[in-house]
Backbone bond lengths (Angstrom), bond angles and torsions (degrees), N, CA, C in turn:
res aa  C-N    CA-C-N  psi(-1)  N-CA   C-N-CA  omega(-1)  CA-C   N-CA-C  phi
1 M - - - 1.446 - - 1.535 110.96 -
2 K 1.338 116.37 -41.34 1.459 120.18 178.97 1.525 110.84 -63.48
3 K 1.346 116.56 -36.04 1.465 120.01 179.99 1.529 110.53 -66.21
4 I 1.310 116.96 -38.53 1.465 120.61 179.97 1.529 109.98 -66.55
5 I 1.325 116.67 -43.29 1.464 120.84 178.49 1.526 110.18 -63.39
6 L 1.330 116.45 -42.18 1.459 120.78 178.33 1.528 110.72 -62.86
7 L 1.332 116.70 -43.48 1.460 121.36 179.77 1.527 110.68 -62.55
8 I 1.317 117.23 -43.99 1.463 120.97 178.96 1.527 110.31 -63.84
9 S 1.317 116.76 -40.40 1.469 120.69 178.93 1.522 111.22 -63.35
10 V 1.329 116.59 -45.06 1.469 120.98 -179.72 1.526 110.24 -63.99
11 L 1.328 117.37 -43.11 1.462 120.34 178.36 1.524 110.99 -63.59
12 G 1.314 116.69 -40.86 1.462 120.75 178.27 1.510 112.04 -62.69
13 M 1.328 116.99 -41.21 1.462 120.71 178.25 1.522 110.51 -65.65
14 G 1.317 116.85 -39.42 1.463 120.73 179.14 1.518 111.74 -63.80
15 I 1.320 116.24 -40.63 1.463 120.06 178.13 1.522 110.11 -65.44
16 N 1.323 117.09 -43.17 1.468 120.51 179.01 1.520 111.60 -62.82
17 L 1.321 117.49 -43.14 1.461 120.64 179.05 1.519 110.91 -65.63
18 G 1.328 116.12 -39.57 1.459 119.76 178.96 1.516 112.02 -64.67
19 A 1.325 116.78 -35.88 1.459 120.55 179.40 1.524 111.32 -71.59
20 C 1.310 117.56 -31.04 1.470 121.37 -177.71 1.519 112.15 -78.92
21 S 1.305 116.39 -36.87 1.459 118.72 -175.05 1.520 109.51 -92.13
22 G 1.343 116.26 111.27 1.453 121.05 177.48 1.510 109.83 -100.91
23 R 1.307 114.61 164.16 1.454 118.75 176.04 1.520 109.22 -71.39
24 E 1.300 115.59 148.00 1.464 119.84 -179.99 1.521 110.68 -61.69
25 S 1.327 117.17 -35.80 1.463 120.11 -180.00 1.528 111.38 -63.41
26 D 1.338 117.82 -33.00 1.463 120.67 176.59 1.526 110.71 -65.77
27 K 1.321 115.98 -41.55 1.469 120.70 179.03 1.528 110.46 -65.43
28 V 1.328 116.59 -43.68 1.463 121.02 179.92 1.527 110.03 -63.96
29 S 1.324 116.76 -44.00 1.460 121.19 178.96 1.525 110.92 -59.00
30 Y 1.316 116.23 -44.39 1.466 121.13 178.37 1.530 110.39 -61.82
31 N 1.337 116.72 -46.30 1.463 120.83 -178.44 1.527 112.06 -63.86
32 V 1.326 116.81 -41.33 1.466 120.56 178.72 1.528 109.97 -64.85
33 S 1.327 116.68 -41.11 1.468 120.43 177.81 1.523 111.21 -62.63
34 Q 1.322 116.80 -41.52 1.467 120.91 178.52 1.528 110.51 -63.37
35 E 1.322 117.16 -44.01 1.467 120.81 178.75 1.530 110.64 -61.10
36 A 1.327 116.74 -42.10 1.462 120.54 179.73 1.527 110.74 -65.83
37 D 1.322 117.35 -43.21 1.463 120.57 179.67 1.525 112.37 -67.84
38 N 1.323 117.40 -20.06 1.467 121.99 176.03 1.527 111.90 -94.34
39 F 1.338 116.78 12.86 1.462 124.01 176.76 1.524 113.00 63.49
40 N 1.317 117.30 32.69 1.462 121.95 177.75 1.525 112.41 -102.29
41 V 1.322 117.52 8.13 1.461 122.11 -178.81 1.528 108.33 -130.05
42 I 1.318 115.98 132.06 1.461 120.00 172.63 1.526 106.72 -81.43
43 R 1.326 115.39 124.40 1.463 120.89 -177.01 1.522 110.46 -127.48
44 R 1.314 113.53 161.38 1.465 121.18 173.24 1.516 107.20 -122.34
45 V 1.327 115.98 126.64 1.460 121.86 175.89 1.517 106.97 -115.77
46 A 1.314 116.41 127.80 1.461 120.84 177.85 1.522 108.91 -131.99
47 V 1.324 115.42 133.77 1.462 121.81 173.81 1.519 106.09 -109.51
48 I 1.322 115.80 123.85 1.461 121.95 -172.27 1.519 109.90 -117.24
49 N 1.331 116.25 133.42 1.456 121.87 174.22 1.526 107.11 -77.95
50 T 1.317 117.14 116.51 1.469 120.45 -176.07 1.525 112.37 -75.25
51 R 1.301 117.38 -15.03 1.462 120.75 178.24 1.529 110.79 -81.16
52 T 1.339 115.87 -40.03 1.468 120.16 -176.45 1.528 113.30 -107.22
53 D 1.323 117.57 -9.25 1.470 123.66 -176.28 1.526 113.05 63.17
54 K 1.321 117.76 21.09 1.460 121.37 179.22 1.521 109.98 -98.47
55 V 1.326 115.20 145.07 1.462 120.92 176.08 1.528 107.61 -76.74
56 E 1.332 116.49 120.76 1.461 121.58 -179.61 1.526 112.18 -90.36
57 F 1.320 116.70 -28.55 1.465 121.72 -178.78 1.514 107.90 -150.72
58 E 1.331 115.54 140.25 1.461 119.43 176.34 1.522 109.08 -147.84
59 A 1.313 115.25 138.47 1.465 121.32 175.24 1.520 107.85 -140.17
60 I 1.323 115.86 139.26 1.462 121.83 176.87 1.525 107.11 -130.95
61 G 1.315 116.13 131.51 1.458 120.14 178.79 1.508 111.31 150.72
62 R 1.315 114.52 -156.50 1.465 120.89 177.69 1.522 106.77 -81.66
63 I 1.321 115.60 103.31 1.462 120.98 -168.48 1.519 110.80 -129.85
64 S 1.333 114.29 138.03 1.457 121.71 169.84 1.523 106.78 -116.42
65 V 1.326 117.11 134.48 1.458 121.21 -176.73 1.522 109.50 -124.60
66 D 1.326 115.58 128.67 1.462 121.76 175.40 1.526 107.51 -101.39
67 T 1.332 116.16 116.57 1.466 121.54 -177.88 1.527 112.20 -112.87
68 E 1.336 117.16 17.26 1.464 119.72 -176.21 1.523 113.01 -65.07
69 D 1.330 117.34 -36.48 1.464 120.97 178.43 1.526 107.83 -89.93
70 K 1.328 116.95 119.03 1.469 119.66 -176.02 1.525 112.63 -69.09
71 N 1.336 117.70 -13.42 1.456 121.17 -178.65 1.525 114.00 -93.91
72 K 1.329 117.10 -7.95 1.460 118.64 178.90 1.519 111.04 -155.10
73 L 1.316 114.36 153.02 1.462 122.37 171.64 1.522 107.15 -106.34
74 V 1.306 116.08 135.12 1.457 121.15 173.06 1.523 105.82 -109.61
75 I 1.323 115.56 113.43 1.459 121.83 -174.26 1.522 108.23 -112.97
76 L 1.317 115.79 121.90 1.461 122.15 179.35 1.524 107.58 -113.73
77 V 1.337 115.88 122.86 1.463 121.64 -176.13 1.526 109.02 -115.90
78 E 1.328 115.86 129.38 1.461 120.24 174.03 1.527 107.36 -85.10
79 T 1.347 116.34 115.70 1.464 120.67 -176.45 1.520 112.65 -99.73
80 G 1.313 117.33 -13.77 1.458 123.03 179.33 1.513 108.38 -174.67
81 K 1.313 115.68 -176.24 1.464 118.83 -179.76 1.535 109.07 -64.38
82 N 1.326 115.30 117.69 1.469 123.08 -178.48 1.526 113.08 58.72
83 Q 1.335 117.31 28.59 1.460 122.26 176.70 1.522 108.52 -125.25
84 Y 1.331 115.57 131.70 1.458 120.66 -174.54 1.520 110.14 -139.20
85 K 1.321 115.16 153.52 1.461 122.30 171.45 1.519 107.37 -126.20
86 K 1.320 114.90 140.61 1.461 120.79 -179.16 1.526 108.55 -114.59
87 H 1.331 115.31 131.30 1.460 121.79 178.70 1.523 108.20 -122.50
88 L 1.319 116.36 135.41 1.461 122.12 174.47 1.519 107.67 -113.52
89 V 1.316 116.26 126.71 1.462 121.37 -179.76 1.516 108.26 -118.73
90 N 1.330 115.89 121.79 1.457 121.38 177.80 1.525 109.04 -75.72
91 M 1.321 116.57 126.41 1.462 120.96 178.84 1.525 109.05 -97.24
92 T 1.324 116.13 130.93 1.462 121.67 178.31 1.524 108.76 -123.79
93 S 1.305 115.48 -177.12 1.467 118.98 178.38 1.531 111.15 -73.83
94 W 1.332 117.17 -8.16 1.458 120.87 -177.97 1.524 113.73 -106.80
95 N 1.323 117.24 12.81 1.457 117.00 174.68 1.516 111.03 -140.42
96 M 1.308 114.36 162.09 1.465 122.74 178.84 1.519 107.66 -141.52
97 Y 1.325 115.50 163.88 1.459 118.22 178.65 1.515 110.41 -129.13
98 V 1.326 114.02 154.32 1.457 122.43 176.98 1.524 106.85 -131.46
99 I 1.332 115.68 131.41 1.461 121.17 175.10 1.521 106.94 -119.57
100 A 1.318 116.21 118.88 1.464 120.57 -179.68 1.521 109.32 -119.23
101 S 1.319 116.09 131.04 1.464 121.25 173.23 1.520 107.24 -85.02
102 L 1.320 116.67 118.98 1.456 120.50 -176.89 1.520 111.66 -86.58
103 F 1.344 117.38 -47.89 1.462 119.79 173.25 1.517 110.48 -165.09
104 L 1.317 114.78 154.88 1.461 123.41 179.10 1.517 108.81 -88.21
105 L 1.311 116.09 131.55 1.461 120.55 177.25 1.514 109.17 -82.47
106 T 1.311 116.26 137.76 1.461 119.92 177.15 1.514 108.85 -95.74
107 K 1.298 115.08 145.37 1.460 119.94 179.25 1.516 108.70 -92.44
108 S 1.333 115.57 130.70 1.463 118.82 -179.67 1.505 111.50 -112.22
């Protein structure tokens, strides 16, 4: 009985340690996403028609993109101090999007 309790305890500790320790790449990915959502990253968003290979929409600047809804992109662009523009792009089976981080802005 003591061995079973010990085994359960050890397994429980292993699960807890595994849940606490994340990969460094996960932490970096989260941090980069947070910086982008706080408009600290210059990004390029392009929506491309896969049938014609033409760019249907493009934005470059301080951009936050919400991709939670698979049918639309919600693009928020910071155009100036406390000034923003919101773009909604309908996603269909004939288009795709690319979001590229161009560079991180440093705070001075």
